N, C-alpha and C positions, 0 to 999 in steps of 0.2 A: 056573701057572693063574689065583691067584687076581686077577694085574693084568689076564688075559684077559680072567674075567668080568666086572671092573669095567669096563673100556672096550666089553663088548659092552653091560652095563648102562645106560652115559653115553648110548653112541649110540641106545638104546632108549626113555630119558628124554628125549634132546632130537629123535627121529622124534617123539614121544607129543606133545610140545609145539609145537613146527613146524603138526603135524594139526590141534591145537587152533585152531587160529587161522589167519582169511586177512587177512594185512595183506597190502595191495594196492600198497605202496611199488616203486617202480621202485630198478633197481639205481644208478643215476646219474642225475644233475640238471645243468644248464647255470647256472650260476652267475647268479645274479638270478633264476632261474628260478622262478616260484610255483608249491608242493608241495603239492599236493591226491592224497589216496589216504582209502581206507575202511578198517574192522576189523572183520572178523568174526567172531563168535566167541558162546558159551555162557557169556557172565558173569555169574557172579551178584552183585558188586556193582558198579552202575551207572559205566563209566568218567567222567571231567571233564577238566577243567583239569589239576587236580591231579595226577592220572595219567600226563602225561603229559609227559616227559622230550627233550632232544637234548645229547648229547654231542662232544665231537670229545677223544678219548683219554680223561682222566681231568677235563675240563675241561667245566661243563654251557656252552651256548653260548646267549644269551638274544635264542632266536627269538623272535619276534613270530605268535602260531597261535593257534587256537582250535577245540573240537570241539564237531557234535553230532551226535547220536542221529537220524536218519531209515529209517522202518521196524524191520529186524534187524540193521543195520548204524551203527557209527558213520561220520564221515566227521572229516578235519583237514587243517586247509589250513595251512600255513608259511610265512611271507615271509621269501624265502632271500638273504643277502648274496652279493654277486658275488666272496667269498671261494673260492678252490678248494681244498676240504681233504676229509677222511673223516669221517661224520658215523656214530652211534650214534643211533638211535631206543628209548627206553625206555621201557615202559611199568613203573611201581613197581604192586608189591602186586598184582598181575590177579589178581584171585577169579574164579574158573570152573571150571564142571561138563565134563567129560571121561572117556568110558569107565566110566561108574556112580561116579563120583569125585571129592570136591571137594579145588580144589588154589590154593594163593595163593600166587605166586611172581612173584619181575621176569621179562618177555617182554621180548628187545630184538632189532633187525634193524639191520645195519649198511645203507649207502649212503653211497656219494661226488658231490661236486660240481667237474666239471671240466670241460674244454672251454670253444668261445665263448663269449662271454656272450648269453644267452638277448636274444631281441625287445626284447621287452616283459614287466614283471610286473604281476598284477593284486592285489587289494586292496578286499577279504576275499574270499574263495576259495572259502565257501559262504555261504546266505543263508538264514534264516529269516523271513517276515516278513510283516504282512498287508497295510501299505500298499504305495506307491511307492517303490522307494531307487536309490542310485548304488550303483557301485563305479566305482574312482579308477585307472587306467592309467599307468604312466610307462615311458615308451621311454627306452633305455640307446645305440643305437645311430647313430639315423638318425630324424628325423621321418617317423612312420608317420601309414597312413591303415587303421584298427584298424576291423573287421569283429563286428559282432556281432550275435546271433539269438536272439531269444528268445517264445517265442508264437506263433511264426510270422512272427514281426516282424526286417524287419535292418536296422539303422542303420549308416553309417560314421563313424567319429571321429577327430578329426586331433590327433595325439598330436605334439609337437613334442620333441627333442634335450631331453633330461636333464631333463622338465616333467610334470607330472603335471596331465592331464586326469580329469574327470571324467564317466560316461556316464551318464544316467537312463534307467531301467525303469519302465514303467506296469503297475501291477496292475489292472486293470479287470475288470467283471461276473464276479467269482469267488466261488460260492455254497459250494465243494468244497475240501472239504483237496486240493491240487493238490502234485503232484512231479515237476519238472521240471530242467530246466539253459537255463543260457548257453551258448552258443559262440561265443566269443571266438577270432578268429586276424587272425595277419599275418605274413606274411611266411613262416619258419622255425616261428612260434611258435606255439601253439595251446592253450584249457583249454578246459575241459568242466567248468564252474562247478552244484552241485547245489543246488535251489532251492527250498524249500518254503514255500509258500503257504494261510495260513490266514483263513481268513473270519473276516471282524469280528464276526459274531454266534457265534463259536465259541470254546470255553473250552478249547478245547487246549494255545494259546500259554502256561496258566496252570498246566498244568499237570494241573489237575482231573478230565479225563473220562477219563482213564486208559486213552488213545490211547498207543502206545509212539511218543512223538515225545521226545527233551528239545530247548529251545532255545538259540542262544548266550548265552553268558555276557555279561552288559552290558560291564564295566569289569574289568579287570584290568592289573595290572603286567605287563612285559612278560618278572620272573621269577618265581618262586616262591620263589629267596632269592638275597640278592647277599653275595659276600667281597669287605672293602675293606678296604685297606691303608694305613696310614697309619705317620709317625715320631713318638713323642713330644713334643708341643710342636708340631709343625706341621701349618699348617690346609691342605684340601684338598678341591676341590667336587669331586662327584660326579654325574653325571646319571641319571636316572633317567625312564622315559619307562612312560606310562600310557596304554592302549588302550582307546576306545569301542568293541567293536563291536558293541552294538547295532543296530537297525534308528531309533532316537531319538536326539534330541541330551540331553546329560545335565549337570542344572544345579546348583549350588551344593555342591561336594566337596572335602570337608576331610580334610584330612591329620593326622594324628597319631603320636607319635611313643610305645613302649610306656616306662615309669618308669626301666627298668634303661639304658636309652642316650641318654634328651632330657637327659642335662646336659653332652656333647658335641656331639650329635648338631643341626644346625638344619635347618628345611626351609625352602626358598624357591622359590614362596610357600607356604604353608600353606593355602592353599585359591584356589578356581579358580571363575570366575563358570558358564561351562560348555565344554566339550567335545562338538563336533558329531559327528553318527553316523558312523561309519568315518574317524573321525580322532584323533590322537592327542596329547597336550602331554609337556612336559619338566619335571620339576619340578631343583630343585638340591639335594644333600645337603653341607651343611657340616659336615666331622668335623674335631677338633681337641680330643686328648687329652692329659691331664695324667699319666698314668702309664700305664706299658708293660702290655700282656696280652692277653686276650680275650676281647669283650665283644658277650653275643646279648639280641639287641631284636625287634623289631616295627614295622612300618610298617600303618598301618590306614588308606583313602580310605572315606570315607561320607558319605551323600547321606540324603534325608527318608526312600527306597524300599530302599537295601539297603547294605552295606559290602562292601571285600574287602580282605586282607592281604597281605603278604609277610616274609621274617624276616630279617633282618640280621645279621651278624655282622662286628664290626667287630678286625681285629687291628692291635696296637699296637706298634709296634717299637722300640726304644731310638732317644736321638734320631739318632744317628749310624749308625745299623745301617741296611745298605743293602735295599732291597724287594727280592727275590727276582722276575724279569721273567718267567721259564721258567713256562709250560704255563699262563701266566694270562691270563685276559681285560682287555680292553681299557677294561670299566668298573671292573676292581679296580686297575686303576692310576688311576683319574681321567683317563683318558681318552678318545677319542672314534673310531669308527671313520667316515671321512668320504665321503659317496654319490658316486655316480658325476657327473660335473659340479660337483665340489666338491675342494678342494687344500686343504690342511694348513698354516695362519698359527704355525710353533712348532716343536718339536722331534718328530720322530718315533720309533717304538719296534716292534720286532715283538713283536707277543701272540698269543695263542691262536687270537684269532680272523679274525687279520686285521693289518697296517700300521695301527700304534694313535698315534693326533695325541694329542698334550700338550698342543697350545697350543688353539683351534678351528678348525672348518671353516670355510670361506667359498666362497662361491659364483665359481668357475675364471670368469676373464672372459677367457682367452686366445683360445676360438672368439668372441667378438665381436668381439673385439679384429684377429681374426685377416680377418672379413668388415668391419669395418672399410677394414684395409686393402689388400685386393683392392678392393673400392667407388673408393678413393682413385686406384690405378693404373688401373683400368680407363677413371674420369674422364680420368687424365692423357694416354691414349692416345688416347680419345676426342678431346680439346681436341688433341692434335699432329694428329689425321687431318683433321679440321676446317679446322686452320688449312693445310695442307699444301694440299686443296685450294683454298683462297683467296687462298693466296699464285700456284699456279698459275694459278690466272684471271687474276687483275691480270699477271700476270709478261708483257710485250713477244710475242708470238709471232718468233720466228727466221724470215728472211727467206731462200730458198734466191739462188742466183744466176741461174738461171732465172726467179723471179720479176722479179727486180730489171732485169736484162735487159730483161722483156715490156712495164714499167713506165717504162722510161726510152723505150722506142721510141714507149709511145701518148703522156708530152709533148712528144717531139720534134714526131711528127704534128701534135698539135694544136695546136703552137706555128708552126707554116709551114702549116697550115692560115687563119691570121688571126685565129684566136678569143683570147679575150681572153689575155693575156701571164702566163703560170705562173712563178713565180718558183721557187729552187731549184735544185739544182745537180745535176751529173750525176757521179753516184757511179761511179768504176771497181766491175767483178766483183773 
């Protein structure tokens, strides 16, 4: 009886939790497809990028993503790798109001990435801006003509396979806060990207007007925390990505380590001159420990106007101890996931987020080589055809027996008529 009551209570709490939120996240996405969805609920504490996590099983997946509040809803976009797997979206410590009560608990929703690879992806998947802006498009399967419609104007952008192309959008004569969208499509893939245009005279962008709008974070690490595994006395290099998701370039970024890890962790570079808007950079993290054990610290990125940070956990194993690879991310193994159009130069291993390259990713030249060979073969065929027709035009024509007899008859008649002598032989047919 008690078990039945507990089961019914659990079902009731779960249904109440689901009803408290409207997470407009599809059940399935294609590999490479940009994930764009909204979250609606009576949140007492605003959501931020520190609230959103993506997991596959128990492993946190380092997706590039961001969140913005537009009106009463939050909008999230995430750049989805081309690896097929099951995901869990996790909203940690969601503080919300429902049915006259306050709740603080984790909220999750599952979705999968499977099927055919998407035709193309977009980045970023949401825009909050005062000025003109750009969006990056990347094609996975073939060269595409991508159609974009914004503020009643449509343009077409050619996107070569395996490359990123930027499409620019103009913001002109906007005097009021405008919430709209960009419709982008090609073949079977389409996106509806939310856009918030803030007039230059408005102070909404700085959050001082009280308007229910939160802008996108300007710069952030690709993860809110990193787990790194090394062997004692062996140096390893890990690659961390920093994203600029604001609407302007960021300059003079300095990176610092907390004192707890500064003795055995080195950043390269320790500062960068700039990161273009909607772009990212990669910094190398060189780790070499003299002792085994677990160490925790922070990495901070600082500019003149703001700073952001991420946590770092270093697991230093004995010198000859094998590093476990099961359910570990590629970054934790000091590897890299090669993108479409790139191949691994070195050893590979299986990681929780796909095939992990333990060497470095180099641009795949097989496609261009194939085109070169095809062009060479077509050239040979063309030369062969031209040579054949030239040889045929120069080859003496074969004389039929009838033509030969007619020629001989004419020569005989000419000779007998007293015309100048014609030399030559009469050939029998």
